[in-house]
FIMAR-816547 format. One line per 4 residues: number of its first residue (from 1); their letters; for each residue z, x, y of C-alpha. Coordinates in pm, 1 decimal. Example, Ala and Ser with C-alpha at 12.3 -4.5 7.8 and 13.67 -1.06 7.14 Angstrom:
1	as	780.0/1230.0/-450.0  714.0/1367.0/-106.0
***
This chain:
1	mgid	16090.7/13833.7/18710.6  15985.2/13437.5/18692.6  15716.9/13202.4/18796.2  15788.2/12966.6/19088.7
5	aiiv	15742.0/12598.9/19001.2  15591.2/12354.9/19257.8  15658.2/11983.0/19164.1  15437.7/11751.8/19394.2
9	agdg	15606.4/11420.9/19429.0  15517.6/11288.4/19736.1  15397.9/10906.9/19795.6  15149.9/10925.6/20048.0
13	raar	14764.3/10901.7/20029.1  14618.3/10903.5/19680.9  14968.5/10873.2/19541.3  15007.8/10537.8/19351.6
17	rifk	15351.6/10356.0/19397.4  15517.1/10181.4/19123.3  15725.4/9834.6/19232.1  15659.9/9961.3/19573.9
21	knka	15867.9/10294.2/19511.3  15794.3/10670.4/19483.9  15714.2/10712.3/19095.3  15970.6/11004.3/19100.1
25	lldv	16234.7/10789.9/19201.3  16180.0/10565.9/18904.3  16471.1/10516.1/18663.5  16395.2/10620.7/18305.3
29	ggrp	16663.6/10674.7/18043.3  16962.3/10660.6/18296.0  16837.4/10906.8/18530.2  16562.1/10955.7/18793.4
33	iirh	16206.6/11084.0/18669.7  16225.6/11341.6/18927.4  16574.5/11459.4/18810.8  16472.2/11486.5/18433.3
37	ivet	16201.3/11735.6/18564.6  16393.6/11918.8/18772.3  16640.1/11996.1/18472.6  16413.7/12048.7/18244.3
41	lkac	16260.5/12354.2/18480.2  16618.6/12481.7/18558.6  16656.2/12508.7/18165.1  16319.2/12749.4/18134.3
45	rsid	16368.1/13095.9/18105.1  16027.4/13169.4/18268.0  16112.7/12946.3/18583.6  16221.8/13121.6/18897.8
49	niiv	16248.7/12909.5/19224.2  16169.6/12538.8/19179.8  16037.9/12372.8/19529.1  15973.7/11977.0/19516.1
53	vgpk	15780.4/11827.0/19775.8  15827.6/11461.2/19891.1  16056.4/11201.3/20038.6  16321.1/11450.6/20155.7
57	eafe	16626.1/11228.8/20197.9  16569.4/11005.0/19908.6  16509.8/11352.6/19697.4  16835.1/11490.5/19842.2
61	evig	17015.4/11197.5/19696.5  16905.7/11227.8/19365.1  16861.1/11609.7/19314.8  17051.9/11781.1/19615.0
65	dtgv	17290.7/11912.8/19387.1  17061.9/12078.8/19185.5  16980.1/12390.8/19401.1  16619.6/12345.6/19441.7
69	hivp	16447.8/12374.2/19753.8  16332.7/12045.6/19867.2  16012.6/12033.2/20134.2  15963.5/11709.7/20306.9
73	qkrs	15597.4/11546.3/20211.1  15292.2/11591.2/20409.6  15008.1/11334.3/20459.9  14814.2/11386.4/20098.6
77	laen	14836.9/11565.0/19789.9  14625.4/11842.8/19901.0  14896.6/11920.7/20175.3  15172.7/11890.8/19974.6
81	gweg	15059.9/12117.7/19708.6  14976.6/12372.7/19957.3  15335.3/12357.8/20161.7  15513.5/12357.3/19810.1
85	flqs	15321.9/12689.7/19753.9  15382.8/12847.3/20128.7  15756.4/12753.3/20068.3  15791.1/12963.8/19787.7
89	lpey	15699.4/13250.3/20019.8  16012.6/13401.3/20189.3  15850.1/13520.1/20466.2  15694.9/13191.6/20560.5
93	rett	16006.7/12983.3/20502.9  16126.6/13264.1/20795.1  15834.0/13226.2/21031.4  15624.5/12935.1/20918.1
97	eitg	15301.6/13189.1/21017.7  15026.3/13234.3/20771.2  14900.6/13593.6/20893.3  14663.6/13826.8/20718.7
101	slie	14950.8/14047.8/20576.7  15114.4/13732.4/20425.1  14798.1/13666.6/20251.4  14700.0/14009.3/20109.4
105	kyfq	15055.9/14056.2/20008.0  15050.2/13741.3/19806.5  14679.3/13706.9/19713.4  14731.8/13746.6/19315.9
109	khvl	15055.9/13509.3/19312.2  15012.6/13243.3/19091.4  15286.8/12937.5/19060.6  15312.3/12646.8/18817.1
113	flsg	15208.9/12321.7/18965.5  15353.4/11986.1/18799.5  15346.6/11650.8/18923.9  15670.6/11422.0/18943.3
117	dipl	15611.7/11158.6/18716.8  15653.0/11318.3/18365.5  15986.2/11250.9/18230.6  15907.5/11329.4/17883.0
121	isve	15839.6/11692.4/17970.8  16029.6/11947.7/17755.8  16117.1/12303.7/17806.4  15940.2/12413.7/17465.0
125	eiee	15589.1/12257.3/17628.2  15652.3/12432.5/17952.9  15731.2/12762.5/17807.9  15434.6/12715.7/17562.5
129	fiar	15191.5/12690.5/17851.7  15342.3/12955.8/18075.4  15263.9/13175.8/17731.0  14937.5/13064.5/17690.4
133	cdmd	14835.4/13110.3/18067.8  14639.7/13461.5/18049.0  14680.5/13516.6/18465.8  14530.3/13882.2/18411.3
137	rydy	14174.1/13697.7/18310.9  14186.7/13390.4/18497.1  14301.4/13232.7/18843.2  14344.1/12860.6/18764.6
141	vagi	14451.1/12746.7/18413.6  14456.2/12357.8/18373.3  14658.6/12222.6/18074.6  14530.1/11956.3/17823.8
145	tsee	14630.5/11789.4/17533.8  14433.8/11642.6/17247.7  14415.3/11306.4/17174.8  14526.3/11312.9/16801.7
149	ilkl	14873.3/11405.1/16978.8  14878.2/11156.7/17227.0  14815.0/10940.6/16928.2  15191.0/10961.7/16847.2
153	fgpr	15261.3/10760.4/17190.8  14963.7/10473.1/17182.6  15006.7/10122.8/17058.8  15089.9/10038.6/16684.7
157	rgrp	15130.9/9717.4/16513.2  15448.7/9590.4/16645.8  15538.1/9853.8/16873.2  15421.8/9917.4/17247.2
161	gikm	15215.0/10203.5/17339.6  15075.4/10374.4/17622.6  14653.4/10386.5/17553.6  14560.1/10707.3/17766.9
165	atfh	14229.9/10776.0/17894.4  14064.3/11120.2/17774.4  13761.4/11318.1/17844.0  13543.0/11377.6/17548.1
169	treg	13386.0/11732.5/17429.4  13240.1/11871.2/17143.4  13566.8/12036.9/16985.7  13760.9/11692.9/17058.7
173	nfrq	13910.8/11479.6/17309.0  14157.0/11547.8/17552.5  14368.9/11475.9/17839.1  14462.2/11688.4/18151.8
177	nnlh	14848.9/11709.4/18106.3  14959.7/11737.7/18462.1  15029.2/12127.8/18434.1  14855.7/12373.6/18662.4
181	marp	14903.0/12749.3/18663.6  14700.5/12884.5/19013.8  14667.0/13125.0/19247.0  14635.2/12915.6/19566.9
185	fvll	14520.2/13200.6/19783.6  14230.9/13260.8/19572.1  14140.2/12895.6/19554.2  14165.5/12837.8/19939.1
189	nsid	13814.0/12820.1/19976.9  13750.8/12564.5/19732.4  14076.4/12379.0/19780.3  13888.0/12067.9/19962.2
193	lllk	13663.4/11990.7/19643.1  13936.5/12064.1/19439.5  14174.2/11810.2/19565.8  13896.7/11542.1/19680.0
197	vyec	13790.8/11543.8/19318.7  14143.7/11512.3/19179.6  14212.7/11198.6/19427.2  13934.9/11040.2/19217.8
201	ryqk	14135.3/11102.8/18906.9  14182.7/10723.5/18801.1  13820.2/10747.2/18649.6  13896.3/10385.5/18463.8
205	eiln	13817.0/10258.8/18825.7  13439.9/10269.1/18860.1  13462.9/10327.4/19235.4  13637.3/10649.3/19147.7
209	ifra	13351.5/10778.9/18938.4  13135.6/10747.9/19258.6  13359.7/10878.1/19477.7  13376.8/11175.5/19241.9
213	ilei	12996.8/11238.2/19215.3  12976.3/11203.5/19569.2  13214.8/11461.8/19655.8  13111.2/11723.7/19424.6
217	vrlg	12771.5/11675.4/19575.2  12892.8/11695.2/19899.4  13111.1/12015.0/19848.3  12966.5/12162.5/19542.7
221	pgki	12814.2/12521.6/19587.9  12509.5/12462.7/19431.9  12452.7/12375.8/19030.9  12428.7/11996.1/19146.7
225	gttl	12204.1/11924.8/18839.8  12422.7/12073.4/18583.2  12716.5/11921.5/18724.3  12609.3/11579.2/18719.2
229	vlyl	12463.0/11577.2/18371.3  12767.8/11688.7/18222.0  13002.6/11477.5/18428.8  12777.6/11193.4/18327.1
233	llqi	12763.2/11292.3/17977.8  13129.6/11267.5/17998.2  13133.0/10920.3/18132.7  12879.5/10797.7/17903.1
237	sagl	13068.7/10922.4/17593.2  13395.4/10793.5/17722.7  13225.0/10436.5/17770.0  13050.0/10434.2/17418.0
241	talg	13370.0/10487.5/17255.3  13542.7/10198.4/17467.3  13248.4/9987.5/17330.9  13338.8/10069.8/17000.4
245	legl	13038.4/10293.1/16943.6  13204.7/10594.5/16822.3  12908.4/10752.8/16639.7  12704.9/10739.5/16932.9
249	sriv	12972.8/10887.5/17167.4  13030.4/11183.1/16907.0  12624.3/11266.6/16950.8  12658.7/11256.4/17334.7
253	rhfv	12971.0/11479.3/17337.2  12816.7/11732.8/17089.6  12651.3/11861.2/17432.3  12931.7/11903.8/17670.1
257	srhk	13161.2/12214.7/17473.8  13474.9/12314.2/17666.3  13310.6/12648.0/17752.9  13032.9/12446.5/17945.5
261	leql	13306.9/12313.7/18128.7  13519.9/12590.7/18213.8  13219.2/12769.3/18314.7  13131.5/12484.8/18541.2
265	isdl	13423.2/12444.7/18717.1  13466.0/12813.3/18732.0  13119.3/12838.2/18929.3  13221.1/12524.4/19142.5
269	lsvr	13542.4/12670.9/19238.6  13439.4/13012.1/19251.3  13763.7/13126.1/19038.3  13824.2/13230.2/18689.0
273	fkle	13912.1/12872.2/18523.6  14049.7/12783.1/18190.9  14140.6/12474.5/17972.3  14437.8/12559.0/17789.2
277	ettv	14549.0/12301.0/17516.0  14967.4/12266.8/17490.0  15060.2/12090.7/17147.5  15376.6/11888.4/17239.5
281	ggaa	15232.5/11616.8/17445.1  15527.0/11487.9/17645.2  15368.4/11643.7/18002.8  15038.7/11416.8/17970.8
285	ldvd	15309.6/11088.4/17951.2  15275.7/10993.0/18300.3  15334.6/10693.3/18492.4  15025.3/10536.2/18633.0
289	nekd	15112.1/10162.6/18676.1  15363.1/9889.4/18633.6  15301.8/9830.4/18255.6  15295.3/10186.0/18161.2
293	fmvl	15642.9/10205.3/18321.8  15786.0/9946.4/18151.4  15661.9/10055.5/17779.4  15770.0/10403.9/17886.9
297	svmy	16122.2/10266.2/17968.8  16160.4/10101.4/17638.1  16008.6/10364.4/17418.2  16173.1/10671.2/17616.5
301	rdwg	16422.1/10762.3/17352.5  16212.3/10702.0/17070.2  15942.8/10909.4/17221.2  16193.5/11152.5/17301.8
305	nqis	16291.2/11206.8/16956.2  15927.3/11212.2/16832.2  15886.6/11513.0/17097.6  16183.8/11692.0/16956.8
309	qrih	16074.2/11648.9/16572.8  15731.1/11759.3/16669.6  15899.8/12072.4/16848.1  16124.5/12136.2/16518.4
313	ylsr	15829.0/12112.3/16310.8  15598.0/12366.7/16522.7  15890.6/12626.1/16521.6  15920.4/12638.4/16160.8
***
C-alpha cells in the first residue's frame, strides 16, 4: 500500500502570486508547474492517491485528465493542508464529518505534503525522501537539501542562477526543500504554531523574522529562552555570511546543531521531529518571485539535465 500525497497549491493568505497568477499555473518547459508535479508523483511507485488543493476550476483545465482528486482551496495554507489530508480519508469524503472514531482510525496515518511550485522535483528525489522517512520513530519529517548541492543552481559567470537562502548549522548549511512527511492528527494540537511560523518563512524580509519570534513566544509551550537563542543564532549566522564574514559565521553556527534543532522542534510541537536530507536538489528549487521564475524558465532544461546527471551519478 502506497502513501497519499497532498499538493498544497492554493493562492490565498501567505501564498505569493507571480505576475498576478497562482504559481502552480505558471508555464515552465511547456507545461504548468502543477502538471510537472502531478506527473512526477504519478510515476512514483510509493505514491498511492494524489490530492491537489487549489483553485479548482483552473486546475481542472490543466490536470483534470490525470485522475487526481482536486479540492477547492480554503482561506489559508493551514486550512488547505488540513482539508487535503481529510480528503484522503474515504469516510470523510462521504460524510465530511470528523468523528472520534475517524481520528482514532487514522491517528497514525502519515501523508506526504508538497508545495505547488517545484517543477524540477524528480521521481528519484521523492522516492529517496520517502525511503529515508522512518515513520516508526518519527511523527513529522521535514526534507532539507545541502547548500553544496544547491550551488549547482546558483549564479555563475555568464550564467543566471538562483541564490537560495539557507539555515546554518554546525554540520553545514541547508534549505528546507518543500517535502514534508507528517501525521496530521498527531500534529493537531500544535498545528497553529507550525503554520503560523511557516507563514513567516520568507526570512529575507525583516518583518517576518519578528513575526516568527512573536508567534513562537505566543504559541510555544515553554522553552522560550532556548527557542529564542537558537533562532537568533541562526539569523546572526546567516547575516554574517551575507556580509562576507564567513569566519565569524562558522563560530556562531558551531553552537547550532541539527540535533538541537530537532529536539527543540520536537518539544515545541510535542511530536517526534526529524530533519532528513535528500541528495538531488530539485525539490528545493521553488518559485518565490518574478525574477526567480524568469531564471527558472530560462535554465529549466539545463538544470533538468544536471539533476538527471546527478541521479545517474548517485545510482552508480
